[in-house]
N, C-alpha and C positions, 0 to 999 in steps of 0.2 A: 504493500500500500504506500503510495507516494505521500510524503508529509505535506500537510496543508500549508499554503502560504497566504499572505494577505491579498495577493493578486488572484483574481478569479480565473480558473483554467478554462480555456476555450479551444474547441476543435472546429476548424474551418473546412467546409466541403465546397469545392469550386471547380470551374471550368476555365482556367485562367486565360481570359481575354483582357481587354484594356481596362474596363472598370473593375474587374477582379484584381488586377495589379494595383489599382488605386486603393481598393479595400485592404489588400494585404499590407501595403505600405502604411495605411492608416492604423491597422491593428498592431503592427510592429512598433508604432510610435505611441501607442496608448498605454499609459501606466496603470490603468485600472485592471487590465487583464494580462494573462500570460498565455501566449499562443503555444499550446503544447503539441499540436500536430495539425497537419493539413492532408486532406484526401482530395484526389482529383477525379473528375468524371467527364465524359464526352458531352459537349454542348457547343460552346463557341469554337472549340477545336477538339481533337481527340483527347481522351484521358491521358495518353502518353505524352502528347505535345503539351498539355496543360501542366503535367508534372515537370517537364523540362523547363517550361517558362517559370514555374514556381521556384524550382531549385536555383535558377539563374538569378531570380529576384532576391532570394534569401542570401545567396552568395554575395551579391552586390551590396546587400545591407549588412554583411558580416554576421548573419544569423544562420549559419550552416548547422547549428545545433538543433534546429527544429525539424523533426522527421516529416517526410513526405511519402505518402502511400498512393499508388496508382489504383484507381477504382475501375468501375465498369466501363467497357468500351461501348457497349450497346445498351439501349433502353430495355426495359422489361419485355416489351412486346414488339419492338422493331429494331432494325439495324441502324447504327449511326449513319447519318446522312451526309457527313462531310463538314459540318460546321457552318459558321457564318463569316466567310472570308470578306464579304462585301461590307460587313460592319467592323470587323476586328483585324482584317488583313490575313494574309496566308499563314503566318505563324501565330496568329492570335493576339499579337502585341504590336499591331500597326506596322509590321515589317521591320521594327527596330531589332537590331542584332545585339543582344546582351552578351557580355563576356562569357567565354567558356568556363565551365566549372567541373571539378571532379566529383561534386556531390552527386549521389545517386539515390533513387527511391529505396525505401526499406522493403523487405521481402513480403511482409503482410499485404493483403489487399486492403483497400480503404475501409470496407465494411468490417473486416476483422480488426483493423486498427482502432476504429471507433469503439467497438465493443471492449477492447482492451483498455482504452483510455477511460471509458465509463466505469470500469472496474477499479482502475487505479485512483480515480477521482470520484468515487461513488458519492452521489448526492450533490456534487459540486460542479461537475462538468457542464459547460454550456456549449451548445452546438449552433453554429451559424452556417446556413446554406445559401450560396449565391449562384448556384447553377442548377441544372436538372437534379432531382433528388433520388436518382437510381441507387446510389450507395446507401442512402438512409433507409430506403425500402428494403434493400438486401440485408442490411444489418438487423432490421426489425424482424425479418423472416428467419435469420439465423438465431436471434435471441429475443424472444417475445417479452422478456423481463427488462429489456433495455430502458424503456421509458421510466421505470422506477429508479434508475440510477442517474438520470439526466435532470439537471436543475431547470433548464429552459432551452427552448429552440427558437431561433429567429430565422425566418426564411424570406429571402427576396423572391417574390413571385406573385403571379396572379393579377387580376384586375377586378375591382368591385363595381364602381360606377363608371370607371374609365373604359375606353375601348382597348382592345388588345394591340399588340405590336407585331404579331405573326399572322393572325387572322383577325376578323372584326371583334372577336371576343376573347382570344387566347393570348396570354403573355408567353414569351419564349421559354422560360425555364419550366413552366408547367406543361406547355404544349409539347416540349421535347420528350417528356415521359409522364403523361397524365396518370397512367396506372401506378407509377411510383408515388406521385403526389397524393393520390387517393389513399395509399397505404400510410404515408407520413401524416396526413391530416386526420386520419381516423385513430391514430395511436394516442393513448391516454397520457399525454404530457402537455405542459403549458407551452403553447406555441404562439409566437407573434408573426403575423404575415404582413410583409411590407410590399404592397402592390404598386402597380404603375400609377395609381391615383396620386401617390405622393412622390414617387421617384422621378417622374417626368417634370414635376414642378420644381425640382432642385437641379440647378445647372451649374456647370463650370463655364466661365466666360474667358474672353481673350486676356483680360488682365490677370486672371488666376493662372492661365497658361504661361504668361510672361514671367510670373513669379517663380514657377517651377523651373522654367528653362534657365533662369538666372541663379538658381539655388546652388549652394555649396555642396549639398549632399548629392553623391552620384545617383542614388536611387530616385530622388526627387527629379533630377534632370532627366533621367531615363523615362520616368513616368510621363513627364512633360512631352518628351519626344513622341511617345506612344499616342498621346492625346491628339496630336495633329491629324492623324488618320481618322480618329473618332469624331473630331470636330467637323471634318468634311462630310461624313455620313449624316450628321444631324442638321445640316443646312436646310434640307427640305422640310424638316419638322419645325424648326425654330425660326427659319428665315434669316439665320445668321450663323456664323461659326461659333458653336458652343457644344456642350454635351450634357446629356442626362447623367445623373449620379445614382444609378440604380443600386449597385452593390455597395458603394461606400455609405449610402444612407442606411441600408440594413445593418452594416457594421457599426455605424455610429449609434443607432438605436439600441443594438445589442450591448454595446459598451456602456450606454447610459448617458452619453454626452448630449444626444439629441433626444428630447422627450416627446412621446406621443401625447397630443392634447385631445384628439378625437379618435378613440381606439376602442370601440365596444367589443366585448366578448360575444361572439355570435357563432352559429353553426355555419360551416363551410363544407361544401362537397365539390368534387371535380367531375366534370363530364369526361368520361373515358370511352365514350362510344365512338363510332366511326363517322358520325354525322358532322354537320357544319359547326356545331358547338363543341367539338372535341377540344379539350384543354381549357375550357372555361372554368373559372372558379366561381361557383354560385354561392354568394354570401347572403345569408338571411338578414337583411338590413331593414326589415319591416319594423315600424314603431320608433324610428330614429329621428323623426322630423324635429322634435323639440330638444334634441341633444342626445349624446351617447347613452344607450341603455343596454346593460348586460343581459344576455339571455340566461335564465337559470340552467345550470349544467353545462354550458358551453365552455370550451377550453381553448378556443382560437381567438386571439385578439387581432382584429384587422385595423391597421393603421390608416386613418383617413386624413390626419392633420398632425403637424408637429409644432413645437414651441418656437422654432426659429429656422431659418434657412441653413443648409449645411455648408455652403461654399466657403465662408470665411473661416469657420472652425476647421474644415478639412485642410485648407491651405496652411493654416497655422500649425497643425499637427505635422503635416508633411515637411514643413520647413524647419521645425524645431530641432 
């Protein structure tokens, strides 16, 4: 059993693209938590490419002590489709070539690694997911008692009132593996869902990018270089060069630095059928007109508003 520390232990599951890289850099700079492990999954890129990107990021940050495990290549019900090169570039990080490293993934799979960390940090481990949740579902299948040893789960995914970003109703992380999302959301653990409703309202702008590119820290400069590709993709959405802060917002909410102000506990189900609503997160938000109302027995908190924008806080952490 690992000795408790004052810093909260966190396991991150990701598909390391550009905003994942931002989230990793943010978590590394957050004194509230200790990043005890990272698992990778196919989404923006393959799980293997995501692991390579993650290890290079950790090496650049001087944090090669953090273990990285490769997770599932394919979703539960379909093969990996090749990723999102048009959003994140061919290598997932905007075509930026990070320095080579001799760091390698651990032998365990990501689901096995998550189960082990939950045993080592029983009752204290917090899980953050910022990609498809195939690894989480596989871990739950391997160990049905896992939720009892996890303190909290924060997941970037879904859309409540907002439209989707892959289909009219589906957000990418959920759409990539809705069967896995259904497993994760039905598990009996406290889960905070950070959907597109709030992530697309939080942006990084040209002045933030300039701050990163001028930073002394190599990792901050590298992340800034990645963002150039991301900014170009978002021109059609925002009408200017900027980027949404999907994964970093989930990370900041999990850390506790950004506080949800409108986040009712409600029932959420995922459409895993083959129809046009595949991947939709159906959030039961009835009765919310006069303010947030928790549903009796619900265990999923859906974030619809936060106490402040993320941009300045994120930049401050990345430059510190």
